[in-house]
SEPA-51959 format. One record per residue (C-alpha): x, y, z; residue number from 1. Coordinates in Angstrom, 2 decimals, m for minus. Layout:
BEGIN
{{X Y Z} NUM}
...
This chain:
BEGIN
{{0.00 0.00 0.00} 1}
{{1.34 3.48 m0.80} 2}
{{2.11 5.64 2.22} 3}
{{m0.61 8.18 3.13} 4}
{{0.59 9.73 6.42} 5}
{{4.12 10.86 7.22} 6}
{{4.53 11.18 10.97} 7}
{{7.16 12.55 13.30} 8}
{{7.77 11.55 16.90} 9}
{{7.19 14.09 19.68} 10}
{{10.96 14.18 20.17} 11}
{{11.19 15.64 16.64} 12}
{{9.19 18.77 17.45} 13}
{{11.56 21.56 16.33} 14}
{{13.71 23.07 19.07} 15}
{{14.07 26.42 17.26} 16}
{{11.92 28.70 15.12} 17}
{{13.28 29.88 11.76} 18}
{{13.64 33.63 11.18} 19}
{{13.31 34.46 7.47} 20}
{{14.95 37.87 8.01} 21}
{{18.33 36.12 8.07} 22}
{{17.91 35.03 4.45} 23}
{{16.16 38.07 2.98} 24}
{{18.30 39.87 0.39} 25}
{{17.40 43.26 1.92} 26}
{{16.76 44.18 5.55} 27}
{{13.10 44.58 6.55} 28}
{{11.62 48.05 6.25} 29}
{{11.37 49.68 9.69} 30}
{{8.06 50.63 11.35} 31}
{{7.51 54.36 11.63} 32}
{{6.08 56.54 14.38} 33}
{{3.49 59.34 13.98} 34}
{{6.29 61.72 12.93} 35}
{{7.30 59.46 10.04} 36}
{{10.59 58.49 11.69} 37}
{{11.64 54.87 12.43} 38}
{{10.70 53.73 15.92} 39}
{{12.80 51.64 18.28} 40}
{{11.79 48.60 20.33} 41}
{{10.97 50.81 23.31} 42}
{{7.94 52.17 21.47} 43}
{{6.30 48.74 21.71} 44}
{{6.76 48.14 25.44} 45}
{{3.32 49.55 26.30} 46}
{{1.56 46.58 24.67} 47}
{{4.13 43.75 24.24} 48}
{{6.53 41.91 26.59} 49}
{{10.22 42.48 25.88} 50}
{{10.80 38.85 24.82} 51}
{{8.36 39.24 21.92} 52}
{{9.75 42.67 21.02} 53}
{{13.23 41.13 20.80} 54}
{{11.88 38.48 18.43} 55}
{{10.09 41.17 16.41} 56}
{{13.35 42.99 15.62} 57}
{{15.73 40.01 15.53} 58}
{{17.81 39.07 12.49} 59}
{{19.07 35.80 14.04} 60}
{{18.33 32.79 11.84} 61}
{{17.34 30.44 14.67} 62}
{{15.47 31.39 17.86} 63}
{{15.10 28.78 20.60} 64}
{{11.64 27.53 21.54} 65}
{{11.28 27.52 25.35} 66}
{{10.76 24.06 26.81} 67}
{{7.38 24.93 28.46} 68}
{{6.15 25.94 24.99} 69}
{{7.41 22.71 23.41} 70}
{{5.73 20.81 26.24} 71}
{{2.41 22.49 25.44} 72}
{{2.94 21.79 21.73} 73}
{{3.00 18.07 22.57} 74}
{{m0.80 18.20 22.94} 75}
{{m1.07 18.20 19.14} 76}
{{2.34 18.46 17.49} 77}
{{3.94 17.25 15.33} 78}
{{1.00 17.54 12.94} 79}
{{0.78 14.93 10.16} 80}
{{1.74 15.37 6.53} 81}
{{m0.67 13.59 4.16} 82}
{{m0.30 12.43 0.58} 83}
{{m3.70 13.14 m1.01} 84}
{{m3.95 9.95 m3.07} 85}
{{m7.74 10.06 m3.26} 86}
{{m7.82 13.69 m4.39} 87}
{{m5.18 12.98 m7.03} 88}
{{m7.32 10.12 m8.35} 89}
{{m10.47 12.26 m8.34} 90}
{{m8.69 14.93 m10.39} 91}
{{m7.00 12.44 m12.70} 92}
{{m3.77 14.39 m12.37} 93}
{{m0.20 13.10 m12.69} 94}
{{0.79 15.61 m9.98} 95}
{{1.49 14.47 m6.44} 96}
{{m0.45 16.44 m3.81} 97}
{{0.56 16.71 m0.15} 98}
{{m1.00 18.67 2.69} 99}
{{m0.03 19.47 6.27} 100}
{{m3.01 19.00 8.60} 101}
{{m2.96 21.82 11.15} 102}
{{m6.60 21.15 12.07} 103}
{{m5.43 18.61 14.67} 104}
{{m4.81 21.36 17.25} 105}
{{m7.33 21.61 20.11} 106}
{{m8.72 24.84 18.64} 107}
{{m8.83 23.31 15.17} 108}
{{m6.38 25.60 13.41} 109}
{{m2.73 26.65 13.06} 110}
{{m3.27 29.75 15.21} 111}
{{m2.43 27.83 18.40} 112}
{{1.21 27.73 17.25} 113}
{{1.66 31.40 18.17} 114}
{{m1.02 31.67 20.87} 115}
{{0.91 29.33 23.19} 116}
{{4.26 31.20 23.06} 117}
{{2.54 34.60 23.27} 118}
{{0.65 33.57 26.39} 119}
{{3.84 32.06 27.86} 120}
{{5.99 35.17 27.34} 121}
{{3.28 37.46 28.70} 122}
{{2.91 35.27 31.79} 123}
{{6.69 35.45 32.36} 124}
{{6.48 39.25 32.14} 125}
{{3.86 39.39 34.93} 126}
{{0.95 40.32 32.69} 127}
{{m2.53 39.38 33.97} 128}
{{m4.79 40.14 30.97} 129}
{{m4.57 39.97 27.18} 130}
{{m6.74 41.90 24.76} 131}
{{m6.99 40.85 21.15} 132}
{{m9.09 40.82 18.00} 133}
{{m10.44 37.98 15.92} 134}
{{m12.24 37.67 12.62} 135}
{{m13.66 34.25 11.87} 136}
{{m12.67 33.13 15.37} 137}
{{m9.74 30.75 14.89} 138}
{{m7.36 33.19 16.56} 139}
{{m9.78 34.11 19.34} 140}
{{m10.30 30.43 20.13} 141}
{{m6.57 29.77 20.15} 142}
{{m5.58 32.63 22.44} 143}
{{m8.50 31.88 24.79} 144}
{{m7.19 28.32 25.14} 145}
{{m3.58 29.45 25.58} 146}
{{m4.62 32.05 28.14} 147}
{{m6.35 29.32 30.12} 148}
{{m3.15 27.22 29.97} 149}
{{m1.06 29.99 31.53} 150}
{{m3.65 31.60 33.83} 151}
{{m4.31 34.78 31.85} 152}
{{m7.63 36.60 31.44} 153}
{{m8.38 37.07 27.72} 154}
{{m10.70 39.70 26.22} 155}
{{m11.54 39.27 22.54} 156}
{{m13.02 41.82 20.13} 157}
{{m14.67 39.76 17.38} 158}
{{m15.60 41.36 14.05} 159}
{{m19.38 41.82 14.32} 160}
{{m20.29 40.09 11.05} 161}
{{m18.37 36.99 12.20} 162}
{{m19.74 37.29 15.75} 163}
{{m23.21 36.90 14.25} 164}
{{m22.29 34.33 11.57} 165}
{{m20.17 32.03 13.78} 166}
{{m21.81 31.66 17.22} 167}
{{m20.05 28.37 17.98} 168}
{{m16.60 29.91 17.61} 169}
{{m17.78 32.38 20.23} 170}
{{m18.88 29.45 22.40} 171}
{{m15.43 27.89 22.07} 172}
{{m13.78 31.07 23.30} 173}
{{m16.16 31.27 26.25} 174}
{{m15.61 27.59 27.10} 175}
{{m11.90 28.37 27.47} 176}
{{m12.69 31.40 29.63} 177}
{{m12.42 34.16 27.03} 178}
{{m14.69 37.21 27.15} 179}
{{m16.01 38.01 23.66} 180}
{{m17.38 41.33 22.41} 181}
{{m18.91 42.10 19.01} 182}
{{m16.71 44.77 17.41} 183}
{{m17.30 47.68 17.12} 184}
{{m18.34 47.58 20.77} 185}
{{m19.26 49.93 23.58} 186}
{{m16.21 48.73 25.57} 187}
{{m13.79 51.26 24.03} 188}
{{m13.84 54.87 22.88} 189}
{{m12.96 53.68 19.37} 190}
{{m16.00 51.41 19.27} 191}
{{m18.31 54.04 20.72} 192}
{{m17.17 56.63 18.16} 193}
{{m17.75 54.26 15.25} 194}
{{m21.18 53.17 16.49} 195}
{{m22.21 56.80 16.98} 196}
{{m21.58 57.39 13.28} 197}
{{m22.98 54.05 12.09} 198}
{{m24.96 51.94 14.59} 199}
{{m25.15 49.10 12.04} 200}
{{m21.41 48.94 11.33} 201}
{{m20.51 45.29 10.57} 202}
{{m16.94 45.70 11.77} 203}
{{m13.55 44.92 10.31} 204}
{{m10.28 43.51 11.61} 205}
{{m8.86 47.03 11.53} 206}
{{m11.59 48.25 13.91} 207}
{{m11.23 45.23 16.20} 208}
{{m7.45 45.77 16.37} 209}
{{m8.02 49.42 17.33} 210}
{{m10.30 48.37 20.18} 211}
{{m7.89 45.74 21.47} 212}
{{m4.86 48.04 21.25} 213}
{{m6.75 50.88 22.97} 214}
{{m7.66 48.60 25.86} 215}
{{m4.12 47.20 26.20} 216}
{{m2.51 50.64 26.14} 217}
{{m4.86 51.92 28.85} 218}
{{m4.00 49.31 31.52} 219}
{{m0.63 48.35 32.98} 220}
{{m1.73 44.77 33.67} 221}
{{m2.88 44.20 30.07} 222}
{{m0.93 43.50 26.88} 223}
{{m2.05 43.19 23.30} 224}
{{m1.86 39.85 21.51} 225}
{{m2.41 39.22 17.80} 226}
{{m2.65 36.22 15.53} 227}
{{m0.99 37.43 12.34} 228}
{{0.95 40.19 10.52} 229}
{{3.87 40.94 12.87} 230}
{{7.29 39.29 12.53} 231}
{{7.19 37.38 15.82} 232}
{{3.83 35.81 14.92} 233}
{{5.12 34.50 11.58} 234}
{{8.28 33.33 13.36} 235}
{{6.25 31.10 15.70} 236}
{{4.31 29.64 12.77} 237}
{{7.47 28.41 11.02} 238}
{{7.16 25.26 13.09} 239}
{{4.72 24.14 10.34} 240}
{{7.21 24.37 7.49} 241}
{{10.10 23.05 9.58} 242}
{{8.15 19.90 10.42} 243}
{{7.01 19.58 6.81} 244}
{{10.60 19.59 5.54} 245}
{{11.45 16.69 7.87} 246}
{{8.34 14.85 6.69} 247}
{{9.18 15.36 3.03} 248}
{{12.57 13.78 3.76} 249}
{{10.72 10.73 5.12} 250}
{{8.56 10.70 1.99} 251}
{{11.62 10.94 m0.24} 252}
{{10.06 13.93 m1.98} 253}
{{10.20 17.72 m2.17} 254}
{{7.57 20.23 m3.34} 255}
{{7.84 22.11 m6.62} 256}
{{5.15 24.52 m5.38} 257}
{{3.91 25.49 m1.91} 258}
{{0.45 27.05 m1.47} 259}
{{m1.06 28.67 1.60} 260}
{{m3.99 30.99 2.33} 261}
{{m2.94 34.58 2.97} 262}
{{m4.87 37.15 4.99} 263}
{{m2.46 38.77 7.40} 264}
{{0.32 36.34 6.47} 265}
{{0.84 33.96 9.42} 266}
{{m0.50 30.94 7.57} 267}
{{1.58 31.56 4.46} 268}
{{4.71 32.61 6.35} 269}
{{4.49 29.61 8.65} 270}
{{4.54 27.04 5.90} 271}
{{6.47 28.90 3.17} 272}
{{9.29 30.67 5.03} 273}
{{11.27 27.50 5.90} 274}
{{11.13 26.59 2.20} 275}
{{12.25 30.13 1.34} 276}
{{15.48 29.29 3.16} 277}
{{16.03 26.58 0.53} 278}
{{15.04 28.97 m2.26} 279}
{{17.55 31.51 m0.99} 280}
{{20.18 28.75 m1.09} 281}
{{19.40 28.05 m4.77} 282}
{{16.58 25.49 m4.61} 283}
{{13.91 25.86 m7.30} 284}
{{10.67 26.05 m5.32} 285}
{{7.69 28.35 m5.96} 286}
{{5.88 29.84 m2.96} 287}
{{2.30 30.98 m3.66} 288}
{{0.16 33.12 m1.32} 289}
{{m3.56 32.69 m2.07} 290}
{{m6.08 35.42 m1.19} 291}
{{m9.76 36.15 m1.96} 292}
{{m10.80 38.41 m4.84} 293}
{{m13.03 40.25 m2.35} 294}
{{m10.00 41.28 m0.25} 295}
{{m7.13 41.30 m2.79} 296}
{{m4.41 42.85 m0.65} 297}
{{m1.30 41.57 m2.45} 298}
{{m2.74 41.36 m5.95} 299}
{{m4.53 44.75 m6.04} 300}
{{m3.25 46.68 m3.04} 301}
{{m0.53 49.31 m2.93} 302}
{{2.89 48.80 m1.35} 303}
{{3.03 51.70 1.08} 304}
{{3.26 52.70 4.72} 305}
{{m0.11 52.32 6.45} 306}
{{m1.60 51.78 9.87} 307}
{{m2.32 48.24 10.97} 308}
{{m5.65 49.34 12.41} 309}
{{m8.54 51.64 11.52} 310}
{{m8.08 54.27 14.25} 311}
{{m4.35 54.73 13.66} 312}
{{m3.07 53.49 17.03} 313}
{{m0.42 51.17 15.57} 314}
{{2.93 52.19 14.12} 315}
{{3.06 52.69 10.35} 316}
{{4.17 49.53 8.55} 317}
{{5.38 49.15 4.94} 318}
{{3.03 46.58 3.46} 319}
{{0.63 45.84 0.67} 320}
{{m2.59 47.51 1.76} 321}
{{m6.11 48.29 0.61} 322}
{{m6.23 51.21 3.05} 323}
{{m6.70 51.04 6.82} 324}
{{m10.37 52.03 6.55} 325}
{{m11.09 49.27 3.99} 326}
{{m14.37 47.48 4.77} 327}
{{m14.72 43.92 3.39} 328}
{{m18.13 43.02 1.96} 329}
{{m20.56 41.40 4.40} 330}
{{m21.39 38.69 1.84} 331}
{{m17.83 37.34 2.04} 332}
{{m17.81 34.08 4.04} 333}
{{m14.26 32.89 3.47} 334}
{{m12.21 34.81 6.03} 335}
{{m8.85 36.41 5.09} 336}
{{m10.43 39.86 5.44} 337}
{{m7.50 41.98 6.66} 338}
{{m6.80 45.25 4.80} 339}
{{m3.03 44.82 4.93} 340}
{{m0.47 42.05 5.03} 341}
{{2.63 41.03 6.92} 342}
{{5.49 43.47 6.17} 343}
{{7.81 40.48 5.63} 344}
{{5.43 38.76 3.19} 345}
{{4.80 42.10 1.47} 346}
{{8.50 42.84 1.02} 347}
{{9.25 39.40 m0.39} 348}
{{6.33 39.76 m2.80} 349}
{{7.42 43.27 m3.80} 350}
{{10.91 41.95 m4.54} 351}
{{9.51 39.16 m6.73} 352}
{{10.66 36.32 m4.47} 353}
{{7.21 34.87 m3.78} 354}
{{3.98 34.76 m5.80} 355}
{{0.37 35.68 m5.09} 356}
{{m2.96 34.78 m6.68} 357}
{{m6.54 35.80 m5.86} 358}
{{m9.39 33.29 m6.17} 359}
{{m13.18 33.87 m6.16} 360}
{{m15.42 32.75 m3.31} 361}
{{m17.59 30.17 m5.09} 362}
{{m14.56 28.42 m6.55} 363}
{{m12.98 28.11 m3.10} 364}
{{m16.05 26.41 m1.62} 365}
{{m16.27 24.16 m4.67} 366}
{{m12.65 23.13 m4.00} 367}
{{m13.33 22.58 m0.30} 368}
{{m16.27 20.29 m1.04} 369}
{{m14.20 18.39 m3.62} 370}
{{m11.41 17.96 m1.06} 371}
{{m13.82 16.85 1.69} 372}
{{m15.43 14.24 m0.57} 373}
{{m12.03 12.84 m1.55} 374}
{{m10.00 13.14 1.67} 375}
{{m12.74 13.17 4.33} 376}
{{m11.69 16.38 6.12} 377}
{{m14.01 19.39 5.88} 378}
{{m11.65 22.37 5.53} 379}
{{m12.02 25.85 6.98} 380}
{{m13.12 28.40 4.35} 381}
{{m9.70 30.07 4.64} 382}
{{m7.96 26.77 3.84} 383}
{{m10.17 26.38 0.78} 384}
{{m8.24 29.17 m0.92} 385}
{{m5.01 27.16 m0.89} 386}
{{m6.89 24.03 m1.92} 387}
{{m8.39 25.91 m4.89} 388}
{{m5.03 27.14 m6.13} 389}
{{m3.45 23.71 m5.63} 390}
{{m6.28 21.97 m7.52} 391}
{{m5.98 24.49 m10.35} 392}
{{m2.28 23.71 m10.66} 393}
{{m2.98 19.95 m10.51} 394}
{{m5.46 20.36 m13.37} 395}
{{m2.85 22.29 m15.36} 396}
{{m0.52 19.33 m14.79} 397}
{{m3.29 17.08 m16.12} 398}
{{m3.31 19.11 m19.33} 399}
{{0.47 19.30 m19.68} 400}
{{1.37 15.86 m18.32} 401}
{{3.81 17.39 m15.81} 402}
{{4.41 15.33 m12.66} 403}
{{4.87 18.20 m10.23} 404}
{{4.87 17.79 m6.47} 405}
{{2.34 20.19 m4.95} 406}
{{2.02 21.02 m1.25} 407}
{{m0.53 23.11 0.63} 408}
{{m1.26 23.98 4.23} 409}
{{m4.61 22.75 5.52} 410}
{{m4.68 25.47 8.16} 411}
{{m7.86 24.37 9.96} 412}
{{m11.06 22.37 9.85} 413}
{{m14.46 23.80 8.96} 414}
{{m16.56 22.19 11.70} 415}
{{m17.56 25.60 13.07} 416}
{{m18.03 27.11 9.61} 417}
{{m20.89 24.92 8.42} 418}
{{m23.26 27.92 8.19} 419}
{{m21.03 29.16 5.37} 420}
{{m21.20 25.76 3.68} 421}
{{m25.00 25.82 4.14} 422}
{{m25.12 29.15 2.33} 423}
{{m22.93 27.74 m0.44} 424}
{{m25.19 24.70 m0.94} 425}
{{m28.28 26.94 m0.88} 426}
{{m26.85 29.17 m3.61} 427}
{{m26.73 32.16 m1.26} 428}
{{m23.02 32.90 m1.70} 429}
{{m21.78 34.98 m4.58} 430}
{{m18.49 36.03 m6.07} 431}
{{m17.38 39.54 m5.33} 432}
{{m14.40 41.25 m6.90} 433}
{{m13.67 44.34 m4.86} 434}
{{m14.32 47.33 m7.15} 435}
{{m11.27 49.25 m8.36} 436}
{{m12.98 52.58 m7.54} 437}
{{m13.62 51.46 m3.94} 438}
{{m9.96 50.45 m3.58} 439}
{{m8.86 53.82 m4.97} 440}
{{m11.15 55.63 m2.52} 441}
{{m9.75 53.66 0.42} 442}
{{m6.14 54.18 m0.69} 443}
{{m6.75 57.93 m0.94} 444}
{{m6.67 58.00 2.86} 445}
{{m3.21 56.49 3.23} 446}
{{m1.08 58.43 5.72} 447}
{{1.42 60.86 4.21} 448}
{{4.97 59.75 4.94} 449}
{{8.12 61.70 4.20} 450}
């Protein structure tokens, strides 16, 4: 029988995270303060513990994973690598398809990989509370669980449209002790101001970030925690790609192309960055970030300095952006709604070292259903984006006869996203390409730098 699962022993959980900065051809662009000048690490101490700030600015290639974090990882890591034999047969492709199954974490997604170390470092720093944002709820669930592990109170501002669409994600957060608020909320001045202007505001990640940062900055016992975008978050996620490289060695194979969903960048960076180290050393591997056409940050955004949030509390970051006041359409059910992207992912894309593609909503759900019927796992809507792009490439291989090895990150399961699948089956979802004029209007409000 051909091998389906490639497994690692718990002793093979990586001991270090990989820092892509060490292999980037140019140093990362610095964050800027309100005056347009680069800021130092001290500017972040109001909302982050020093250990995470040091990781944020580090250029060291390898950063040690603390043993208490590795011990917590043993609950679900190493995650398995699968060869998708049944999907290959269903597609009739000569390509080989592999996927890393991050849905095996207790919260059902890859987000736990950074929630655990963030909670650990905050606990070491004497912090009692964390405030954070979440969109579809994978991150909120993960940090609520990690907070419970390390005895931290967790307050979560959940984008209102997701708060209403995904009640069981909210229940997960509450089960792990998290307090959840529909954002914009009445808990912060930011939320109150937005609701005063528009009581029916459906929320955005930018608004939820503003609320969480405002709360963290206003209390000495509270720090801010986030599930994507910043360097230290992507650093923690590289455990995915590092394990995958060991598993490919066991399989006697290596990917020609790596696909991952891309919203803020933690999913893509986590799986692709360790393979970028090989690319930087001369290996021919293509790394493809996959985003929705309704929030086309990399493929239609502008590479510029922008705020990470709507209210302008965060430092200015050089990234591909649709504008910090970008509002994703309420009909979009697939996640990946952030207006910007990781500065590291953005810089690599700007320099032509990685690729990006945008896929429409209906095609992603079609791919997710196809995958579920072949492989048995119902994927999260976010994961469906990578599956779509991977299937498209496999079908191109079918036409050309190429025997490529394709690899994607199954970042989470869709068990708490079935309302979105229900809408897909009922014909209630639609494709939405964000209008060029709306993007131009949003980009007109970019902060002036220099």
